N, C-alpha and C positions, 0 to 999 in steps of 0.2 A: 610017028614022038607022038604025045601028044599037041592037040593043038588050040586044048581050056582055055581060057584067059585065071587068073587065079583070082578066086574067090574075094570078095573085102571079108577086111574083119568084119562081126561084130560087134559098137560102139556101147558100148554099157551106159550110155548116159542119159540119165533118170531112172535107173533103180539105185532100190535103195537098200542102206545094212542098216541093221542094227549095232553099235560096236561102241568095243572101250577104249577112250581117250586114250594114247597114250602120252609121249616126253613132246614137250614143243620140237619146229624141225625152222631151218634160215629161214624162212624168207615170209611168213609170217603166216602159217597153219604146223599142228600138229600132224603124228602118224599114227594113223589105225590100223585094225587090220579085217579085210572082209572075212565075213567065216571060211576062204579057200585058202585064206591065208596072203593074199598080194595088201600090199602094199600102198594104203590109204594118205592121200597127204587131204585138212578138212577143217579148210576157213573158221572160222565164226567158232569155235568152242575151243576147249578148254586140256587140258592134261588129266588126266582123272575124271572127267567124265563120263557117263554114257547117254549119248545121243543116237537119230537116227539123221544116217549123211547120204544126200543125196547126190550121186553121179553129173560131174559139169560136165570132167574131160575124160577123154579115152575109153578101150575100148578090150576086147578077149586076149588079143595079146600085146595088153599094154604094158611096159612096167611098172607100170607105178599109175595109180586114178588121181586123178580127185576130186574132190568133193567140197562140198555145205553142208555146214549141222542147222535141219531142216530143220527137229524136234530136237528138246533140249529132257530126256529123258528123267536122270540125275545131272545136278548143275553145282558146279567147284563153289567155293568161298568167293570164291575174288571172281564170280562175275557179277557183273552189274546189266540195268534195263538202259541198252545201248542210247545214251542223249541224244546222237543225229538221226532224225528220221528218216534219212537216205541209209542208211548203214544196216549190213543184215545182206540176206542170201542171194544174189541175181542186180540189188540195188550199186551203188558206188564201192568204186576200188581202194579210193585212196588213203583210207585207216585200217588198221587186220586190223583195231585193239579197241576199235570203243566199246566193248561188250566188257572191255578190264578193268579191274579198280588202276586207280595207278599206282597206287604199292603192286599190285600182281602184275603192271605191265613191266614193270620193273625186272621184276624176279624171273617173267620169261625175261626177257636182254640179260640175264646176270644167265641164266641157261644155255644162252644158246653164244656165247661168250665160248662160256667155259666149256659146249663140249668142241669146236672153234678151234682154244686151241689143244687142244684135248688130239683134235683127232689130226690136223694136219701139223700145228705146231706138237706136239707131240709135248706139251708144258702141261701141270696144273698149275690155279694159280696162283699161288706161294713161286714156284719158282718164272711165273712172269711178270711175279713184281705188284701182281695183282692184288687188293683186296676184298672182290669179290662184294663191291658194287655198285650200281648203277645209280650215278649220281642224277637228281634232278636239276633240273637248269631253278636259277634265282628268280623268285615273281610267279613260278611257274606251279604253286599250289594256289587251289579252287577250292569253292565249297562242293558237297557234292552232288552231281549231279550234271557239273558242270566242265568244259570241257577248255582247256588253256588257250586264246588266242593268237596264238606264233608264228604262223607262215606265211610273211613277208613278201612273198611268188607261190600266183594258186594259177594255174593254165589250165585254163579254160575250155572244152573242147565243144565245137556248138555242131547242134541238130541241120537235120535237111530245111528244117521249120526257123533256123535261126536260131534257138535258143540255148543258150548257154547251158551247157552243167559238168559236169565231170564221168571218166569213162570207167566204165561198169571194169570189173575186175578178170585183167587175159581177152580186153577185150576190144572194140573202135565201136563200139557202141557205148550214145552216149547215157545216162541222169541228167534230167537236168533238174536241177536244185533254187530258192527260191535264196539258201545263202548254206555257207558256205562254216560249219561251226570248228577249225579250225585253220580259219584264215583270219590275219592278222584286224584288226578294229581299221587302220589305215587299208588294207584292203578292200575288204565291207563296205565299206563305206562310201566307194564309187559308184557300189549298183550295179553292175557289168550283169546279178543272174535277172536286171526288172529290165532291162529290155531288148530287143530280138537287132541279131546281126547280120544280114541277109547280104553273101555270096562270101561268108568269112568261115571258115576252117578253125581255128580256135585261136584266144581271146588270151594273151599272160601278164596279165595287172603283176604289178612293182606297186609298192608302198614304201620308201625307206622310212629306213629307221630313227635317223639320227639327222634328217629333217623332213619338210614337207611335202617334200620332192615327187610329185605319186607316175605311171610309167603308163598304157599298153600299150601292149607291141601286138598285133594285128596279121594273120600268115590269112589270106585273105585263096579260096578255092580254084584251083584250073579257071583259067580270064576270068574273076574274081575284079571286082569294082571295090575301094572304099566308101567305106559306109557314110556321112558327119557322120561325128564324135561328140554324143553329147552323154554327160555323165556326170555322177551328182557332183565330185567336186574336179580344182582343176585338172590335167593330168593331160602332159607332156602324148607325144600318137606318133610309134614308130612301125614299120611295113615290114615285113619278108616279103623278099627278094624272092617267088616261084620259080625263079633257074640260078639262081646262084645260091640262095638262099641265107645270102647276104641283107643284113639291117640295114634299113634308113630312117633318116628323120623323115616325117607329119609334117611335123610341127610341136614346136616347144623344143627340150633341152636333148642331146641324146643322150643320159644320159643321171644320176640316179645321186644324190652325196648321203654316202652313209656319216655314223660318225662312230670311233671307237679306239681308244691305247690315246685321246689326248688329241685325233686327228681330223680332219677331213680328209674323206675316201671320195675321188669320183671313178665311178662303175656304169663301163656304158652299154650297150643292148645287148647284152647275152654273155656282160664279162657274167665268172664268177664270184657273188658274195655268202654268203650262208646264210639262212634260210631266218634261220631264228633271231629274235631283238638282240641276246645274250651273249648268242657265239658267241661270233668274235671275239672280243672282250675276256671272255675265260677261253676261250682256244690259247689265246696268248699268252692269259698266265697260269696256265696247267704247261704250254710250252719253255718258257723262261722260266717257269721254278726250275723243272727236267736240266735243261740246260746251262743255268747261269754263269751265261755272256759273259761278260773283260772286257774292261779296257786293252783295247790295241789286237784282240780274235780276228781270224777271220773267219766267216760266216758263210753257208751257203742257203735262200735257197730255192727253191725247186719246187717248181708246177708253182709257181708264185702268184699266179692273180693278175691282182692290182697290188699285191707287194703289203699284207698287210703282216706277217712276220718278219719280211725283210727292213721294213721302216721300226719294228718292235731291236730286232737287236741292232740294225746300224745308233740305237740309241742308245742301246749299250755297251758297244765296241768302239763306240769316238771315236773321236778323229782319226787317229791314228787306227782303226781297227777299219776295217773294208769287208762286203758284204755284195756278193753277186747273188740277184736276180736270175736262173733263168724260164721262160712262158711261153703258150703253146700257141695261145690265143693273140692272132698279131692288135684287134682293140684294145687286151688285159695286159704286152703287154705298152701302148700310148695311157693307158692308165696311171702304169703303177712308174711309168717312167716321170712322168705331171708330176705323182703323190711326191716322187720322192721328188723332186729337181733340188727340193733345198737340204739335200744329204750328199755333200759332193762322194763320200764314199763310200755309196750307194750305184751300180753295177747294174741293169737290168738287158739281157740279153732275151732274143728273141728265140724261136725252131722248137724243136723238140727236145727230153731233158741230155735222154737215153744218144741225140747227136751230136749239136748243141758242146756238152758238157768235155769231154774226149777235146773235142777242140781249143776250147781254151786253154790247155795247156797247161791247166790248176793240177796240179801231182802233190801237191797237203790243205788243209782245210782246218782248222779247226771242229768247227762245229758244223752242223749242216742241217736242216729241214726239210722232210718233203711231208707231201698235202698231197696223194699223187686222184687222180682217179680211180672210180668201180673198180678199177681190173684193177688194183695195186700196179706196183713198182717193176720190181720179174725179178726173176734169177743176174739177168746179165747186167744188168744196172747195179745191182746192190753188192754184187764179185766186185763193178768199179769203182763205187763210195768205200770198199772196206780198205782199198787200195790208196786214199788221202791222206787213214791218218788220224781220224777225226775221235776230239773225247770224249762228245757224246751226238750223239744223236734220237731227232724229237719227229718220232712219224706218227703223221695225221690220219687219221684212218676213218674212210665212214664206210665199208665193210666190212666186216670182222669174220668174214670167210676170208677173206686178200689181205686182212694183218699178219694174221696165222700164218701162211703160205707165205706170204713175204718176209715175216720170223725166223720160217724154218730156215730158208733165203742167207738168214743176219748170222743166225746160226752157225752155216756151210762156210760162212764170208768170215767166222770169227769175231761175230756180237753178239753178244746176249743182254736180254731182256731187267733196265733196271726196278725199272718204275712205270705202272699199265693205271690208269686214271680212263674210265668208260663216263658220258655223259648222257645224259637223254632229250633228246638237243630236237629230239620229233617224234614228241608223245600221241596217242592214236594209233603209231604205229609201227614198223619192227624195226627199225633201219632205229643208228643206235651211232654214238660217236665216240671210238677212239683217242689215246692220246698215248702213246709209248717213248718211252726215252731208254734208247742202249745205250752202255757204252762196253770198248775190246776188251771178252772174255779173257778173264784173271785165266794165269797159266796152270797149268794141274786139272784141271776145269773140266 
């Protein structure tokens, strides 16, 4: 019997290949192949380009390799010079499409959604009720060479010297920056990047779009002490407990106030709120247009966060209607109950949706909204929802792959998409938000 240890696989990191770039893939990269036929997932390129790709991950026995386009030999018409000096191979990993025109970015997202619907749900755009476009958010049109400043929450990493920056792609390494171009003005004006953060691992900066509330959430290094925080604008300070992961107030309000659908919303530290300043109103409008709630109806808001959709539903179903929201985050539940305390027809339950919903004893509902985390809702929950006989279901999805998988589960359960809309709420990145409206399948279909 041989006692020799297996030989380590030879790394291909640093190897370069001249390649023709194929279609875009979900995740912010395009597909190419080496001369030997090995699959390359290449960032910083575009479909149809010819580039020199340098391998960043993978070895000789890897199923695929990851790479960066380091030299562009034949450029796509959609290519532009990246406005951000920290974008490019080996630099910040926050943006995927800085090198792509705004229209080109939306076309890439259209291609990804189309491919995911086809591969995972077996649906054409027409069968999904989708017009094949990704809609820009109102107000995001900017002059050539500029970038929409949309991100109202930015998570900065801090390097060993105490400099704030953003992580490189698929890396813990920090790229120091002096400004993030996609950060909303309320974040940039804090000046997080201009000061040092000794003994701090990360700084999350939050700038509410519905008020002047500003907040930083500090995560100390193990055993680290908080510095005295002096930023360029008044700010509340929160601290993440290294043992429990809980967030505790240091000074100022433990929440920010957002504004949407004519109401003010309290959002505590760690609570979910859409990061694009116009996303909340835009998504509520799309969901309500699709569901068409009527007075007296019953509705469910699953993964309800701080109660945004529950509040919109409650306004429309009126005093004779009823809305149940379910949310797993304890602080978010407290915020939702506070935000909707004037609406007696709303009840908010705390816990995981798949566990709480069966315990409620609810056997029917007229309308359902679900806005699950990136992984999606899953077959088991969707099968349960189908038994409630909802007239329409609105599914809000931040990941087209999860959306497509769940649309396939809905079809198994007897629901088909009536309409699908896609919104470019994350410019310069590969992310895209979708709203699907489903209804019971017609007999014989």
